[in-house]
Every structure is written in C-alpha cells, then in structure tokens.
C-alpha positions in Angstrom: 67.2 119.9 16.2 67.3 116.3 15.0 70.1 115.7 12.4 70.7 119.4 11.9 74.1 120.4 10.4 76.2 123.3 11.5 78.4 123.6 8.4 81.5 125.8 8.4 83.8 123.2 10.0 86.6 121.5 8.1 89.5 119.1 8.5 92.7 118.9 6.6 94.7 115.7 6.5 98.3 115.3 5.3 101.7 113.6 5.7 105.3 114.5 5.4 106.8 113.3 2.1 109.4 111.2 4.0 106.7 109.3 5.8 107.8 110.5 9.2 104.5 112.0 10.4 100.9 112.7 9.6 98.8 115.7 10.5 95.2 116.7 11.0 94.2 120.3 11.3 90.7 121.3 12.2 88.6 124.4 12.0 85.8 123.5 14.3 84.0 126.8 14.8 80.7 125.6 13.3 80.7 122.4 15.4 81.4 124.2 18.7 79.0 127.1 18.0 76.3 124.6 17.3 77.0 122.7 20.5 76.9 125.9 22.4 73.4 126.7 21.1 72.1 123.2 21.7 73.4 122.9 25.3 73.3 126.6 26.2 76.8 126.3 27.6 78.6 129.0 29.7 82.0 130.1 28.3 84.2 127.6 30.2 81.8 124.8 29.5 81.9 125.8 25.8 85.7 125.7 25.8 85.8 122.3 27.6 83.2 120.6 25.4 84.5 122.3 22.3 88.0 121.0 22.8 86.7 117.5 23.3 84.5 117.6 20.2 87.4 118.9 18.1 89.7 116.2 19.3 87.1 113.5 18.7 86.5 114.9 15.2 90.2 114.7 14.3 90.6 111.2 15.7 87.4 110.0 14.1 88.7 111.1 10.7 91.6 108.6 11.1 89.2 105.6 11.4 89.2 103.3 8.4 85.7 102.1 7.6 82.2 103.6 7.3 80.9 101.5 10.2 83.7 102.5 12.6 83.0 105.0 15.4 84.9 106.6 18.3 83.7 107.6 21.8 85.7 109.8 24.1 84.8 110.4 27.7 86.4 112.7 30.2 85.3 111.8 33.8 86.7 114.4 36.2 85.8 115.3 39.7 85.4 119.0 38.9 82.1 120.9 38.6 81.8 120.2 34.8 81.0 116.6 35.6 81.1 114.1 32.8 82.0 115.1 29.2 81.4 112.8 26.2 81.9 113.1 22.4 81.1 110.6 19.7 82.6 110.7 16.2 82.0 108.8 13.0 84.7 107.8 10.5 84.4 111.1 8.6 84.8 113.3 11.7 81.2 114.3 12.2 80.5 114.5 16.0 78.0 115.0 18.7 78.5 115.4 22.5 77.4 116.7 25.8 78.6 118.1 29.1 76.9 117.1 32.4 77.0 120.7 33.8 76.7 123.2 30.9 76.5 126.1 33.3 80.0 125.5 34.8 82.1 128.7 34.6 84.8 129.0 37.3 86.9 132.2 37.6 89.4 132.8 34.9 93.1 132.2 35.2 95.3 135.2 36.2 96.2 135.6 32.5 92.6 136.0 31.6 92.1 132.7 29.9 89.2 130.3 30.7 90.1 127.7 33.4 89.0 124.5 31.7 91.3 122.5 34.1 89.4 123.8 37.1 86.1 122.9 35.5 87.2 119.4 34.7 89.3 118.5 37.7 91.1 115.3 38.2 90.0 112.0 36.7 90.4 110.0 33.6 90.2 110.2 29.8 88.8 107.1 28.0 88.8 106.5 24.2 86.7 103.6 22.8 87.1 102.6 19.1 84.3 100.5 17.6 85.9 98.8 14.6 84.3 96.3 12.2 81.8 93.7 13.4 81.7 94.3 17.2 85.4 94.7 17.7 86.2 97.2 20.5 89.5 98.8 21.5 89.5 100.8 24.8 92.3 102.9 26.3 92.2 104.9 29.6 94.7 107.3 31.2 94.6 109.6 34.1 94.1 113.3 33.3 97.2 115.4 33.3 95.6 118.8 33.7 92.0 118.6 32.6 92.9 121.1 29.8 92.1 118.3 27.3 94.9 118.8 24.8 97.6 117.7 27.3 95.5 114.8 28.3 95.2 113.6 24.7 99.0 113.8 24.3 99.4 111.6 27.4 96.8 109.2 26.1 98.6 108.7 22.8 101.9 108.2 24.5 100.8 105.8 27.2 97.8 104.0 25.7 98.8 103.8 22.0 102.6 104.3 22.3 102.4 107.0 19.5 104.5 110.1 20.1 102.0 113.0 19.3 101.5 116.7 19.4 98.0 117.9 20.2 96.9 121.5 20.2 93.3 122.5 20.9 91.6 125.9 21.4 88.3 127.6 21.7 87.8 131.3 21.7 84.4 132.4 23.1 82.8 135.7 22.1 81.2 138.1 24.6 77.7 136.9 23.6 78.8 133.3 24.5 78.9 132.2 20.9 82.0 130.5 19.5 84.3 133.0 17.9 87.0 130.5 16.8 87.8 126.8 17.5 90.2 124.3 16.2 92.9 121.8 16.7 96.1 120.3 15.3 97.1 116.7 15.7 100.6 115.5 14.6 101.6 111.9 15.1 104.9 110.3 14.3 104.8 107.2 12.1 107.1 104.1 12.5 110.8 104.8 11.9 110.6 108.6 11.5 113.6 110.6 10.3 115.3 112.1 13.3 115.9 115.4 11.5 112.2 115.6 10.7 111.3 114.9 14.3 113.7 117.7 15.4 112.0 120.2 13.0 108.5 119.3 14.2 109.5 119.8 17.8 111.0 123.2 16.9 107.7 124.2 15.2 105.4 123.2 18.1 105.4 126.8 19.6 104.0 128.1 16.3 100.8 126.1 16.6 100.1 126.3 20.3 97.5 129.0 20.1 95.4 127.4 17.4 92.2 129.4 18.1 94.1 132.7 17.7 95.6 131.6 14.5 92.2 130.8 13.1 90.7 134.0 14.5 93.5 135.9 12.8 92.5 134.4 9.4 95.0 131.6 9.0 93.8 128.9 6.7 94.1 125.2 7.5 96.8 124.9 4.8 98.8 127.8 6.3 98.6 126.3 9.8 99.8 122.9 8.5 102.7 124.8 6.8 103.6 126.3 10.2 103.6 122.9 11.8 105.7 121.4 9.0 107.9 124.5 8.4 111.1 123.4 6.7 109.6 119.9 6.0 108.2 118.8 2.7 104.7 117.5 3.1 101.5 116.8 1.1 98.0 117.7 2.1 95.8 114.6 1.2 92.4 116.2 1.4 90.1 118.7 3.1 86.7 117.4 4.3 83.6 119.1 5.7 82.6 118.0 9.2 79.5 118.9 11.3 77.7 118.5 14.6 75.3 115.7 13.7 72.9 113.9 16.0 71.7 110.4 15.0 68.8 110.2 17.4 65.3 109.1 16.3 62.0 108.3 17.8 62.5 104.6 17.1 65.9 104.5 18.8 64.5 106.2 21.9 61.6 103.7 21.9 64.0 100.8 21.8 66.0 102.2 24.6 62.9 102.6 26.9 61.7 99.1 25.9 65.0 97.7 27.1 64.2 98.8 30.6 61.5 96.0 30.9 57.8 96.1 31.4 57.9 96.6 35.1 60.2 99.7 34.9 58.2 101.2 32.1 54.9 100.8 34.0 56.6 102.5 37.0 57.6 105.4 34.7 54.0 105.9 33.5 52.8 105.7 37.1 55.2 108.4 38.2 54.3 110.7 35.4 50.6 110.3 36.1 51.1 111.1 39.8 53.2 114.2 39.0 51.5 115.5 35.8 48.2 113.8 35.6 49.1 112.1 32.3 50.1 108.6 31.5 52.8 109.9 29.1 56.6 109.8 29.4 59.1 112.1 27.7 62.6 111.0 26.6 65.2 113.7 25.8 68.3 113.2 23.7 71.4 114.2 25.6 73.2 115.2 22.4 70.6 117.5 20.7 68.0 118.0 23.5 65.2 116.9 21.2 62.2 115.5 23.1 60.2 112.4 22.2 56.8 111.7 23.9 55.4 108.2 24.3 52.1 106.8 25.6 51.4 103.3 26.9 50.1 102.3 23.5 53.7 102.7 22.1 54.8 99.8 24.3 52.0 97.3 23.9 52.9 94.0 22.4 52.1 93.8 18.7 50.0 90.8 17.8 51.4 88.7 15.0 49.1 88.3 12.0 48.9 84.5 12.3 47.9 84.8 16.0 45.2 87.3 15.0 43.8 85.0 12.3 43.7 82.0 14.7 41.7 84.1 17.2 39.2 85.1 14.5 38.6 81.4 13.5 37.7 80.5 17.0 
C-alpha cells in the first residue's frame, strides 16, 4: 500500500470579509475509510483515529511552506493506547492507533465512546517549520473525544479562540460512511458582532458527520458556520491518506540501531524462524520490508578497492 491515495477527501478554506475569523471545513471520508482498511480498525478505533486524522489534515493545511509538517499525538491511559497523525503543508495525512481493535460499549445515546477508548492523558502538537525549527505544545486531555481537546489546545497553548467540530460515522460493515471537521479560529482584533454571530452558529455545525452524510457540501457547511456573516471561500483542495515510507528509509532506520543491535536482530530471527532475515513493518501503511545481512555490510569505497588490487 506504499504511497497509495484514497481520493474523495477535500478541504475548504475561507475567511470572513471583515478579517475576524478564518475557517477550514473538511470532508475526510476517503482518508478515514483508507485508514480503516489499512489498520483494520474496529468502529470506535476508526472514530478515534479518524477524528485525529481529520484535525491533523485541517491544521496541516494552515502551514506555510512545502517543507513544513505537523505531528499530533494523543497519549491516553485508555485501551486505545497511543494515537498519532502526521500532516504535510497541503493537508495530506497518515497515522496509526496502537490498539486498532479497541471498541468499548457505546454511550447510552448509542454513539461510539471515543473518550472511554482514549482515556486521560495529553495532546501534543509539533510543528516542523523551515530549517529544523520546531514548535511544540502540549495540553491535558479534556475528554478524549478529540475535538474538545483541540479546542483546549488552541486556547491554552496557542492563545487562539477556536471552534473545532469533528465527526466520524461508521457503517455496519465497519467502513467509513462519513467523516469531516470544521475549524474556526478568531484572528487578531475581531469584530465583537461577528464573534457573537459565530458563537450563535456553533450548534449548527456540531454534528458534522451527519451534515456530510445528509449531502451537505463544504460550501453549505461553511455558510452554516458563517450564517449572517459575509465571507469568502479561498480555495478547495484535494487531500489524501499518503504514506511516505520507502525501503531506503526503513534501511536507514535499522542502520541507526548500530551494528551490535542489528546482529542481535538477525540472531533472534535465525533462532525463531531459521532464517537470517529481518522484517520491518511501516506503522502507517503496514507495508513490510525484508532485509538480509548483505543489506547492512559496509560498502567499499572505489579508491580503497583500487589500492587493494595494486597490492
């Protein structure tokens, strides 16, 4: 599944005409459905990972340069374990969940209990900007439901008043029926009247997955969020679940362990499977790469080889 694309996912970006707020609306069904197939997630795991991937995609689309990237980690004490999502500056993402089989009982209202799966812990956002510049922010989880946790992150870590709505609707066959998100952020010196209208419109966008499942377009959802407010959609971009793994990257990662550790890995594999061969698996796309000892032997430089021949 290396570098496969899911297609069918889009982001809309816009801003109020008075410069009070910006908005990102995501239809992430393609991304979440692809993640479900890759990781074979149970319904609650699909919802948890899907919400995180959607949020990371929206945030990534706000980065400035092609080399920028964003990593979001949810580290809770619940049965879901660690969740991680990585986005590029366009909004293309990849991610994983430590326990893809997590699926606690549903809430009394019949909804998936993502908070019970995630538990208590922390949300960390790392932005890699420019040449090695890194910005990190961490907050305690509010509920583990992901959207509320991002709202807290923006308020406490970045001091940006924000509204974040995330939702994933899982079909009976465990595929993703609908998934999406809305992110609204106030800009410096917003008009108080615009702020009041945004706050009044929040209930209209709370159930984002149902809006998308009901056929609402990104433009129509943005209009609901900014009802009574003049705004301009800037653009609509395609985003996908894209893994950037490769055999060479995996090889570099193993080589960084050092010769002693690599030798131990080959010894263990020979003892267990009778072959001096190790397998590395990408945690984002589950693609497997197999290596033999020959892959890690030092490569002789051409000048050293010629000297040996002269002797």
